[in-house]
Structures are given as structure tokens and as C-alpha cells.
C-alpha positions as CSV (number, residue, x, y, z in Angstrom):
1,X,0.0,0.0,0.0
2,X,1.3,3.4,-0.9
3,X,1.8,6.0,1.9
4,X,0.1,9.4,1.7
5,X,2.6,12.2,0.9
6,X,1.6,15.2,3.0
7,X,3.2,18.5,1.9
8,X,4.8,20.2,4.9
9,X,5.2,23.9,5.3
10,X,8.9,24.6,6.2
11,X,7.7,27.3,8.6
12,X,5.4,25.1,10.5
13,X,5.6,21.6,12.1
14,X,1.9,20.9,11.4
15,X,0.4,19.5,8.2
16,X,-1.3,22.1,6.0
17,X,-4.9,20.7,6.4
18,X,-4.5,21.0,10.2
19,X,-4.1,24.7,9.9
20,X,-7.6,25.5,8.8
21,X,-9.1,28.8,10.0
22,X,-10.6,28.4,13.4
23,X,-14.0,29.6,12.3
24,X,-14.3,26.7,9.7
25,X,-13.5,24.2,12.3
26,X,-16.1,25.7,14.6
27,X,-18.8,25.6,12.0
28,X,-18.1,22.1,11.0
29,X,-18.3,20.9,14.6
30,X,-21.5,22.9,15.1
31,X,-23.1,21.3,11.9
32,X,-22.3,17.8,13.2
33,X,-23.8,18.6,16.6
34,X,-27.0,20.2,15.1
35,X,-27.5,17.1,12.8
36,X,-27.2,14.7,15.8
37,X,-29.7,16.8,17.8
38,X,-32.1,16.8,14.9
39,X,-31.9,13.1,14.5
40,X,-32.4,12.6,18.2
41,X,-35.1,15.2,19.0
42,X,-37.2,15.8,15.8
43,X,-38.9,12.4,15.3
44,X,-40.7,12.4,18.7
45,X,-42.0,15.9,17.9
46,X,-43.5,15.0,14.5
47,X,-47.2,14.0,14.5
48,X,-47.2,10.8,12.3
49,X,-51.0,10.7,12.2
50,X,-51.1,14.3,10.9
51,X,-48.5,13.5,8.3
52,X,-50.4,10.4,7.3
53,X,-53.5,12.4,6.5
54,X,-51.3,15.1,4.8
55,X,-49.5,12.5,2.7
56,X,-52.7,10.7,1.6
57,X,-54.3,14.0,0.7
58,X,-51.3,15.2,-1.3
59,X,-51.1,11.9,-3.3
60,X,-54.9,12.0,-3.8
61,X,-54.8,15.5,-5.2
62,X,-52.0,14.4,-7.6
63,X,-53.9,11.3,-8.9
64,X,-57.5,12.6,-8.7
65,X,-58.5,9.5,-6.8
66,X,-59.1,8.7,-3.1
67,X,-55.9,7.3,-1.4
68,X,-56.0,5.2,1.8
69,X,-53.1,4.3,4.1
70,X,-53.2,2.0,7.1
71,X,-50.1,3.5,8.7
72,X,-47.0,5.6,8.3
73,X,-43.6,5.0,9.8
74,X,-41.0,7.8,10.0
75,X,-37.5,6.8,8.9
76,X,-34.4,8.7,9.8
77,X,-31.6,6.4,8.6
78,X,-30.2,5.7,6.0
79,X,-32.4,8.4,4.4
80,X,-35.1,10.6,5.9
81,X,-38.5,9.6,4.8
82,X,-41.6,7.5,5.4
83,X,-42.8,3.9,4.9
84,X,-46.5,3.7,4.0
85,X,-48.4,0.5,4.9
86,X,-51.2,-0.9,2.8
87,X,-51.2,1.8,0.2
88,X,-54.5,1.8,-1.8
89,X,-55.7,4.0,-4.7
90,X,-59.4,3.6,-5.1
91,X,-61.1,2.9,-8.4
92,X,-63.4,5.2,-10.3
93,X,-66.9,3.6,-9.7
94,X,-67.5,3.9,-13.5
95,X,-64.8,1.2,-13.9
96,X,-65.6,-1.1,-10.9
97,X,-64.7,-1.3,-7.3
98,X,-61.4,-3.2,-7.2
99,X,-58.6,-0.8,-6.3
100,X,-56.6,0.6,-9.2
101,X,-53.3,0.3,-7.3
102,X,-52.5,-1.7,-4.2
103,X,-49.2,-2.1,-2.5
104,X,-48.4,-3.5,0.9
105,X,-45.3,-1.3,1.3
106,X,-44.4,2.1,-0.2
107,X,-41.2,3.9,0.7
108,X,-41.0,7.7,0.2
109,X,-37.6,9.4,0.6
110,X,-38.1,12.9,1.9
111,X,-36.5,16.1,0.8
112,X,-35.8,17.3,4.3
113,X,-35.5,21.0,3.3
114,X,-39.1,21.0,2.0
115,X,-40.4,20.8,5.6
116,X,-39.0,24.3,6.3
117,X,-41.1,25.6,3.4
118,X,-44.2,23.9,4.8
119,X,-44.3,21.3,2.0
120,X,-44.0,17.6,1.8
121,X,-41.6,16.9,-1.2
122,X,-40.1,13.5,-2.0
123,X,-37.0,12.6,-4.0
124,X,-38.0,9.0,-4.6
125,X,-41.1,6.9,-4.1
126,X,-40.7,3.1,-4.3
127,X,-43.5,0.6,-4.6
128,X,-42.7,-3.0,-3.5
129,X,-44.7,-5.8,-5.2
130,X,-47.6,-3.6,-6.2
131,X,-50.7,-4.7,-8.2
132,X,-52.2,-2.4,-10.9
133,X,-55.5,-2.9,-12.7
134,X,-56.0,-1.5,-16.2
135,X,-59.7,-1.4,-17.0
136,X,-61.4,-0.7,-20.3
137,X,-65.2,-0.1,-20.2
138,X,-67.8,-0.6,-22.9
139,X,-67.3,2.9,-24.2
140,X,-63.6,2.2,-24.9
141,X,-62.4,4.4,-22.0
142,X,-59.6,3.3,-19.7
143,X,-59.5,3.9,-16.0
144,X,-56.0,5.5,-16.1
145,X,-57.1,8.3,-18.5
146,X,-58.2,10.7,-15.8
147,X,-55.2,9.7,-13.6
148,X,-52.7,10.6,-16.4
149,X,-54.6,13.8,-17.3
150,X,-54.7,14.9,-13.6
151,X,-51.0,14.2,-13.1
152,X,-50.2,16.1,-16.2
153,X,-52.0,19.2,-14.9
154,X,-50.0,19.3,-11.6
155,X,-47.3,21.9,-11.8
156,X,-44.0,20.2,-11.1
157,X,-40.3,21.0,-11.6
158,X,-37.9,18.4,-13.1
159,X,-36.9,15.5,-10.9
160,X,-33.2,16.3,-11.0
161,X,-33.5,20.0,-10.5
162,X,-30.9,21.1,-8.0
163,X,-32.5,24.0,-6.2
164,X,-36.0,24.4,-5.0
165,X,-38.4,26.6,-6.9
166,X,-42.0,27.7,-6.8
167,X,-43.2,24.3,-8.0
168,X,-42.2,21.1,-6.1
169,X,-39.9,18.8,-7.8
170,X,-41.5,15.7,-9.3
171,X,-40.2,12.6,-7.5
172,X,-38.6,9.6,-9.1
173,X,-41.3,6.9,-8.9
174,X,-40.3,3.3,-9.2
175,X,-41.9,-0.1,-8.7
176,X,-40.3,-3.6,-8.4
177,X,-42.0,-7.0,-8.7
178,X,-45.2,-5.4,-10.0
179,X,-48.2,-7.2,-11.5
180,X,-50.3,-5.5,-14.1
181,X,-53.7,-6.9,-14.8
182,X,-56.0,-6.1,-17.7
183,X,-59.8,-6.0,-17.3
184,X,-62.7,-5.6,-19.8
185,X,-65.4,-4.1,-17.6
186,X,-65.6,-6.4,-14.5
187,X,-64.0,-9.3,-16.3
188,X,-60.3,-9.8,-15.7
189,X,-58.6,-11.0,-18.9
190,X,-56.2,-14.0,-18.7
191,X,-53.1,-12.0,-19.9
192,X,-51.1,-10.0,-17.4
193,X,-47.6,-8.7,-16.9
194,X,-45.6,-10.1,-13.9
195,X,-42.3,-9.4,-12.1
196,X,-42.5,-5.9,-13.7
197,X,-40.0,-3.1,-12.9
198,X,-41.4,0.4,-13.5
199,X,-39.9,3.9,-13.4
200,X,-41.4,7.4,-14.0
201,X,-39.7,10.7,-13.7
202,X,-39.7,14.3,-15.1
203,X,-36.4,14.9,-17.0
204,X,-37.5,18.3,-18.4
205,X,-40.5,20.6,-17.6
206,X,-43.8,19.2,-18.9
207,X,-42.4,15.9,-20.2
208,X,-42.5,12.6,-18.3
209,X,-40.2,9.7,-19.0
210,X,-41.5,6.2,-18.4
211,X,-39.8,2.8,-18.4
212,X,-41.4,-0.7,-17.9
213,X,-40.0,-4.2,-18.2
214,X,-41.8,-7.4,-17.3
215,X,-42.8,-11.0,-18.1
216,X,-46.1,-11.7,-19.9
217,X,-48.2,-14.4,-18.3
218,X,-51.5,-16.2,-19.2
219,X,-53.4,-17.3,-16.1
220,X,-55.7,-19.9,-17.7
221,X,-52.9,-21.9,-19.3
222,X,-49.6,-23.4,-18.2
223,X,-47.3,-21.1,-20.2
224,X,-43.7,-20.4,-19.2
225,X,-40.8,-18.7,-20.8
226,X,-42.8,-16.1,-22.8
227,X,-40.0,-13.7,-23.3
228,X,-39.6,-10.1,-22.0
229,X,-41.8,-7.1,-22.7
230,X,-40.2,-3.6,-22.5
231,X,-41.8,-0.2,-22.9
232,X,-39.9,3.1,-22.8
233,X,-40.7,6.6,-23.9
234,X,-42.1,10.1,-23.1
235,X,-45.5,11.6,-22.3
236,X,-46.2,15.3,-22.5
237,X,-48.8,17.7,-21.2
238,X,-52.1,18.4,-23.0
239,X,-55.6,19.7,-22.4
240,X,-57.3,16.3,-23.0
241,X,-56.3,12.7,-22.7
242,X,-56.5,12.0,-26.4
243,X,-54.2,15.0,-27.1
244,X,-51.4,13.8,-24.8
245,X,-48.2,13.7,-27.0
246,X,-46.4,10.3,-26.8
247,X,-43.2,8.8,-28.1
248,X,-43.0,5.1,-27.1
249,X,-40.9,2.1,-28.0
250,X,-42.3,-1.3,-27.3
251,X,-40.4,-4.6,-27.5
252,X,-41.3,-8.2,-27.0
253,X,-38.0,-10.1,-27.1
254,X,-36.8,-13.7,-27.0
255,X,-40.3,-15.3,-27.0
256,X,-40.5,-19.0,-28.1
257,X,-43.2,-19.3,-30.8
258,X,-45.0,-22.1,-29.0
259,X,-45.3,-20.1,-25.8
260,X,-46.1,-16.9,-27.6
261,X,-49.0,-18.5,-29.5
262,X,-50.3,-20.1,-26.3
263,X,-50.1,-16.7,-24.5
264,X,-52.1,-14.9,-27.2
265,X,-54.6,-17.5,-28.1
266,X,-54.7,-19.9,-25.1
267,X,-53.3,-22.9,-27.1
268,X,-50.0,-23.9,-28.7
269,X,-50.3,-23.3,-32.5
270,X,-47.7,-26.0,-33.1
271,X,-44.9,-23.6,-34.4
272,X,-41.4,-23.5,-33.1
273,X,-38.8,-20.8,-33.4
274,X,-38.1,-17.4,-31.8
275,X,-40.1,-14.2,-31.9
276,X,-38.7,-10.7,-31.6
277,X,-41.2,-7.8,-32.0
278,X,-40.2,-4.2,-31.9
279,X,-42.4,-1.2,-32.5
280,X,-42.7,2.6,-32.0
281,X,-45.7,4.8,-31.3
282,X,-45.5,8.5,-32.1
283,X,-48.1,11.2,-32.2
284,X,-50.8,11.5,-29.6
285,X,-52.6,8.9,-27.5
286,X,-55.8,9.5,-29.5
287,X,-54.1,9.1,-32.9
288,X,-50.6,7.6,-33.1
289,X,-48.5,6.3,-35.9
290,X,-47.2,2.7,-35.4
291,X,-44.1,1.3,-37.0
292,X,-43.4,-2.4,-36.2
293,X,-41.1,-5.1,-37.1
294,X,-41.7,-8.8,-36.5
295,X,-38.8,-11.1,-36.8
296,X,-39.2,-14.9,-36.7
297,X,-36.1,-17.0,-36.6
298,X,-35.6,-20.8,-37.0
299,X,-39.3,-21.1,-37.9
300,X,-40.6,-24.7,-38.2
301,X,-43.5,-27.0,-37.3
302,X,-43.3,-28.7,-33.8
303,X,-44.0,-32.2,-35.0
304,X,-40.8,-32.6,-37.1
305,X,-37.5,-30.9,-37.8
306,X,-37.1,-29.9,-41.5
307,X,-33.7,-29.9,-43.2
308,X,-33.8,-26.1,-43.2
309,X,-35.8,-23.7,-41.0
310,X,-37.0,-20.3,-42.2
311,X,-36.6,-16.7,-41.1
312,X,-39.3,-14.2,-41.6
313,X,-39.0,-10.4,-41.3
314,X,-42.3,-8.6,-41.5
315,X,-42.4,-4.8,-41.4
316,X,-45.6,-2.9,-40.9
317,X,-47.0,0.7,-40.3
318,X,-50.4,1.8,-39.3
319,X,-52.4,4.6,-37.7
320,X,-54.0,3.8,-34.3
321,X,-57.2,5.3,-33.0
322,X,-56.7,4.5,-29.3
323,X,-60.2,5.2,-28.0
324,X,-62.1,3.3,-30.6
325,X,-59.6,0.4,-30.9
326,X,-59.1,0.9,-34.7
327,X,-56.1,0.4,-36.9
328,X,-56.2,2.2,-40.3
329,X,-53.9,2.5,-43.2
330,X,-52.1,-0.7,-42.4
331,X,-49.2,-1.4,-44.8
332,X,-47.0,-4.4,-44.4
333,X,-44.1,-5.8,-46.4
334,X,-42.9,-9.4,-46.3
335,X,-39.6,-9.9,-48.2
336,X,-39.1,-13.2,-50.1
337,X,-35.9,-14.6,-51.5
338,X,-35.9,-12.1,-54.4
339,X,-39.1,-10.0,-54.2
340,X,-41.7,-9.0,-51.6
341,X,-45.4,-9.6,-50.7
342,X,-47.4,-6.5,-49.9
343,X,-50.3,-6.5,-47.3
344,X,-52.6,-3.5,-46.9
345,X,-55.9,-3.0,-45.1
346,X,-57.8,-1.8,-42.0
347,X,-58.7,-3.4,-38.7
348,X,-62.0,-1.9,-37.4
349,X,-61.7,-3.7,-34.0
350,X,-58.4,-4.8,-32.6
351,X,-60.2,-7.1,-30.2
352,X,-61.7,-9.1,-33.1
353,X,-59.2,-10.0,-35.8
354,X,-62.0,-11.4,-38.0
355,X,-63.1,-7.8,-38.6
356,X,-59.9,-7.2,-40.6
357,X,-60.3,-5.9,-44.2
358,X,-57.1,-6.8,-46.1
359,X,-55.5,-7.2,-49.5
360,X,-52.4,-9.3,-50.3
361,X,-50.6,-8.6,-53.6
362,X,-47.4,-10.2,-54.9
363,X,-45.2,-9.7,-58.0
364,X,-42.8,-12.4,-59.1
365,X,-42.6,-14.3,-55.8
366,X,-40.4,-17.4,-56.5
367,X,-42.2,-20.7,-56.5
368,X,-39.1,-22.2,-54.9
369,X,-39.7,-19.8,-51.9
370,X,-43.3,-21.1,-51.6
371,X,-42.0,-24.7,-51.7
372,X,-39.7,-23.8,-48.8
373,X,-42.7,-22.8,-46.8
374,X,-44.5,-26.0,-47.8
375,X,-41.6,-28.0,-46.3
376,X,-42.6,-26.5,-42.9
377,X,-45.9,-28.5,-43.2
378,X,-44.6,-31.7,-44.8
379,X,-41.3,-33.6,-44.4
380,X,-42.0,-35.6,-47.5
381,X,-41.2,-32.8,-50.0
382,X,-37.8,-33.8,-51.5
383,X,-34.9,-31.5,-50.9
384,X,-34.1,-31.9,-54.6
385,X,-37.4,-30.3,-55.6
386,X,-36.4,-26.8,-56.9
387,X,-39.0,-25.7,-59.4
388,X,-38.6,-22.6,-61.5
389,X,-41.2,-19.9,-62.0
390,X,-42.9,-17.1,-60.2
391,X,-46.2,-16.4,-58.5
392,X,-48.1,-13.2,-59.0
393,X,-51.5,-11.9,-58.1
394,X,-53.9,-10.3,-55.6
395,X,-56.1,-11.7,-52.8
396,X,-58.6,-9.7,-50.8
397,X,-60.8,-10.3,-47.7
398,X,-63.8,-8.8,-49.7
399,X,-64.6,-9.2,-53.3
400,X,-62.4,-11.4,-55.5
401,X,-58.8,-11.8,-56.4
402,X,-56.6,-13.8,-58.7
403,X,-53.2,-15.6,-58.8
404,X,-51.2,-16.8,-61.7
405,X,-48.1,-19.0,-61.8
406,X,-46.2,-20.7,-64.6
407,X,-44.2,-23.5,-62.9
408,X,-41.5,-25.7,-64.6
409,X,-39.5,-28.6,-63.2
410,X,-37.4,-30.2,-65.9
411,X,-39.8,-31.5,-68.5
412,X,-42.8,-31.0,-66.2
413,X,-44.9,-27.9,-66.2
414,X,-48.1,-26.4,-64.8
415,X,-49.6,-23.1,-66.0
416,X,-52.0,-22.3,-63.1
417,X,-54.6,-19.6,-62.8
418,X,-56.5,-19.2,-59.5
419,X,-59.4,-17.1,-58.4
420,X,-60.2,-16.0,-54.9
421,X,-63.7,-15.5,-53.7
422,X,-64.9,-15.1,-50.0
423,X,-62.3,-17.5,-48.5
424,X,-62.2,-20.1,-51.3
425,X,-59.3,-20.3,-53.8
426,X,-60.4,-21.9,-57.0
427,X,-58.0,-23.4,-59.5
428,X,-59.2,-22.7,-62.9
429,X,-58.7,-25.4,-65.7
430,X,-54.9,-25.4,-65.9
431,X,-52.7,-27.3,-68.3
432,X,-50.5,-30.0,-66.6
433,X,-47.6,-31.8,-68.4
434,X,-45.7,-34.7,-66.8
435,X,-42.8,-35.7,-69.0
436,X,-43.8,-36.4,-72.6
437,X,-46.6,-38.9,-72.0
438,X,-49.1,-37.4,-69.6
439,X,-51.0,-34.2,-70.6
440,X,-54.2,-33.0,-69.0
441,X,-56.2,-30.4,-67.2
442,X,-56.1,-29.8,-63.5
443,X,-58.9,-28.1,-61.5
444,X,-59.6,-27.7,-57.8
445,X,-60.6,-25.7,-54.8
446,X,-58.9,-24.8,-51.5
447,X,-60.8,-23.7,-48.4
448,X,-60.1,-23.3,-44.7
449,X,-61.0,-26.9,-44.1
450,X,-59.2,-28.7,-46.9
451,X,-59.0,-29.1,-50.7
452,X,-60.3,-31.0,-53.7
453,X,-58.3,-31.6,-56.9
454,X,-59.5,-33.1,-60.2
455,X,-57.3,-34.3,-63.1
456,X,-58.5,-35.3,-66.5
457,X,-55.6,-36.5,-68.6
458,X,-54.3,-39.0,-71.0
459,X,-51.0,-40.8,-70.5
460,X,-49.2,-43.4,-68.3
461,X,-46.9,-41.3,-66.0
462,X,-49.3,-40.1,-63.3
463,X,-47.5,-42.2,-60.7
464,X,-44.4,-40.2,-61.5
465,X,-45.8,-37.6,-59.1
466,X,-44.4,-39.7,-56.3
467,X,-40.9,-38.8,-57.5
468,X,-41.7,-35.1,-57.8
469,X,-44.1,-34.3,-55.0
470,X,-45.0,-37.4,-52.9
471,X,-47.9,-35.8,-51.0
472,X,-49.7,-35.2,-54.3
473,X,-49.4,-39.0,-55.1
474,X,-51.0,-40.2,-51.9
475,X,-53.5,-43.1,-52.5
476,X,-53.0,-43.0,-56.3
477,X,-51.2,-46.4,-56.1
478,X,-54.5,-47.9,-54.9
479,X,-56.3,-47.0,-58.0
480,X,-56.5,-48.9,-61.3
481,X,-55.3,-46.3,-63.8
482,X,-55.9,-46.4,-67.5
483,X,-54.3,-44.4,-70.3
484,X,-57.4,-42.2,-70.0
485,X,-57.3,-40.7,-66.5
486,X,-60.1,-39.1,-64.5
487,X,-59.1,-38.8,-60.9
488,X,-60.5,-36.7,-58.0
489,X,-58.4,-36.3,-54.7
490,X,-59.6,-34.7,-51.5
491,X,-57.9,-33.9,-48.2
492,X,-59.1,-32.5,-44.9
493,X,-56.3,-30.5,-43.3
494,X,-54.6,-32.7,-40.8
495,X,-55.7,-36.0,-42.4
496,X,-54.6,-38.2,-45.3
497,X,-55.5,-37.6,-48.9
498,X,-58.0,-39.9,-50.5
499,X,-58.4,-40.4,-54.3
500,X,-61.0,-42.0,-56.5
501,X,-61.5,-42.5,-60.3
502,X,-64.6,-41.7,-62.3
503,X,-65.6,-44.7,-64.3
504,X,-66.0,-44.3,-68.0
505,X,-69.6,-44.1,-69.0
506,X,-71.1,-47.3,-70.5
507,X,-73.1,-47.1,-73.7
508,X,-75.9,-49.7,-74.1
509,X,-76.4,-51.1,-77.5
510,X,-79.7,-50.4,-79.0
511,X,-81.8,-53.6,-79.7
512,X,-82.4,-53.9,-83.4
513,X,-86.0,-54.2,-84.4
514,X,-87.0,-57.5,-86.0
């Protein structure tokens, strides 16, 4: 250890710091004595019950809601302040009677100088394991609207402001181990946020900064490892709730797809991979612009592991009407291997996805890319299947649409034209060529429940489908095929394909008259 080198004045035998002016030494000693006296004498003189009412009244004025406390404990060390027991913020009766906020323990660190100005001002307020209920009523209003609006009207100075001013400084508010529940009226929804850490402070006048991080949970399903949700941004003052300016970033990171689908829908959709969702909201709470990116990596089905998984990168933008729960001007882009798929539309009710009005359009999407997606559903598609050709067209949730694709694979080809109408994709009569021998016309229909395909052809190479696309050849080997082929195959999604032949019509000979 190095020794301290004190500089010695040749004219004195005492170190320099020992030769402080006597008045400074006196003031220092006096300050220490006064501090000790304050710590010893002030606590018994303070009326805790009076402070309890004053603290509850002060918080109630800030939130615009009744606040109840069961007790207040005065703390001197390590920091002057109070510990509030059983802190409860009452709910607006229009949204129910369960408390908006409940916390067994709240610690408030006091700005001791504020007492000399007859104010109760805190530097930091900490909630330990609180519970917060977010409630939406039938009119689309949220219970925190008036709380946020009331808080924005309170005149406050920035949290980190050094000196006191006319307005009290806004405290640094934090919560650890919080649980955030979501309710629709009196019904508590199964999705909540747990183990959440929250922080709110005022970095500059009239602008609050908020930070939230927690683990999403579904209470009616055994769902674990659902990733992490993070929210961070700013909230400014405004005359009305819808006009409050916001700038938020929202992230849902490292969520396994199986757990993510179970969290959102209540059941595992059977997908595996990882989900990362990032988005920003800018504008006002009433009308905000949303920009979002959804990245799926190592995407595959749960029931088998394909030779290659897929990555998906979907980027979307929309305008959000918070109060009515509407998304308008939705525009999404899904890149493919060499082009992109465009999705546009509106979502009149974000709580009912079936209300969506959408249109999907594509230009020159490689058929090989579509086959890669098909491999996620079947492990029987050969890795050597690399067809050439592109898929182009438009599909819509209302009205009709069309798709067209010219596919070639060696000497095999299919020139397909499809029409979309109210959830059914119909394959129009399309020429099919398998090698040199089999030529015919393929028709069919695809619905939400399954498909039906019909082939009328001449030739002897229909069973060669087993070498090209095995799922298309299922049950064909059980049929007696003739050079003139008339085959119909059907499949209900999730079950096996069945095929049957249409017998050739028999012509009865007319009996000759005698």
C-alpha cells in the first residue's frame, strides 16, 4: 500500500490541512452537533398521524382518486422519509370497485428541506410488489385516463433540478415486482404482466419519461418462458387525454413461438422458433403512428424438424385510434428470396381479428420460396425439388382476387390460374404436363377446411408424381389407372389424402327391331 505524501510547510511543524481557519473548524463541529440533535429530537415531535393524512391528501390530489393508508412509519436512517403501509388507490366507480393500485409497502424518501417551506416533497417513491388494474369499459375508456390527465395538470419541476423553486420537484417513482392486470369491464382478462419493474420521472419541464419491463403471463394456461416485454418513452402535457403527445418504443423479445401463440390464443399453435417484436408509437394517445417489425427465426413445425428452417421479417406501419380500438392505413411488407409480398388494409376492431379488411398482392414471388414454406408442413417434400417460376396476383378479404403462376421442373410444367372469392381459392382449368406422355387439365378448390383436386388427362406417367411431389401422389397407387385418367383427390387439413376414379360411361347397344 502506498503511503500518503503530505506537503509540509517549512515554517510550521503541522500538516497544512490541520491549519484551517478556526471559524471553519467551529462551523463544522456545530453542523455535526445540530445534525445529531435533529436526528435525536425531531422524530418524537412530529405527528405521524397528521403526516399520514397530509401525505394521503397530497397523493390523492395528484392522482385525482381517493388514497388510503393504514399506517406511516417515520424513517431517519439511512435516508429521511416514510414507509407507507397498505397503500391503496381507489377505483373510479365507473370502472368497478377493485382498487386501481394496491401495495403493501411504499417507501417515500423525503426532501428534508421541504419541511422548512411547509411542503412535503419527496425525491424517490418506491412501490414494492404492487398490483395495478388497467380497466377498459364498454365505451372504450380506460381507468387511467383521468389519472394521467390529472397528473399532467399538476405543476411540477424536473426531478433532477438542484435547487427548490415555486413548484415542487417531481419525485422519481419506481416499482419492483409489480403485477399489471388487464380487465374488460368487470372481467379480468387472462393475460397479465408479472415481475415488472417500472420507473417514472420528469427529466424536463412538462415531459414525463416512463420505463417498464416485465414478463407476460397467461393465467388460464400453463405457459412459461414467454420472453420479455419492454416499454420506454415520453409523455407530454395536454388539455385532454387523447391529445397527450407520446413517443414510445415497445419490445417483445426472445419469445419462443409455441409459448407466444399459447399466450395470445390460449393454445400452442404448433410452431417452433423465436419471436422478436419491436415497434414505436409517435403522435398523440388518440391518434398515433405505429411502425413495427416482427422477426421470426428458426421457424418450423413442432411435429418434425425440417432440413432447413426459415426466417421471416415482416415490417408494418399503421395509424392507431386508441379510444375506438381501430387500426387504419395498415401497410406491411414481407420480403421473399428475391421480391416481396405487400399487405394492406384496416382493422376496425383490434379485439376481433375477424373484422380485418385486407388485400395481399405479390409480384414475381419465386415458387421455390413457396416450396420452402410448404416444407414446414410436410417432411415428404424432396430436398431436390427446386422448381422454376414465379407467383403473381392479388387476394382480398372482400370481393375477389386472382393468382397466376407458370411452374416448370425439368420436362414437367403447370400453367396455373386461380381465383379468390370469399375464402375459397379456386384453381381454374390449368394445363399440366408430366414428362412427354401425360398431358391433362387440373382443376380444384382450396378452403379453410381442406382441398379438392381433379385431373382429367391421357398418359401413363401419373404415378411419377411420387418422385416429384410425394404428398400429391398419396393413395394413387391404390387406383386402377388407365391411359385415359379421370381422378379426384380430397384432403381435410390434418388428415390423409383420398383419391377415386370416375368410371367411364357405358353405352348400351340399341336392340335392333325385327
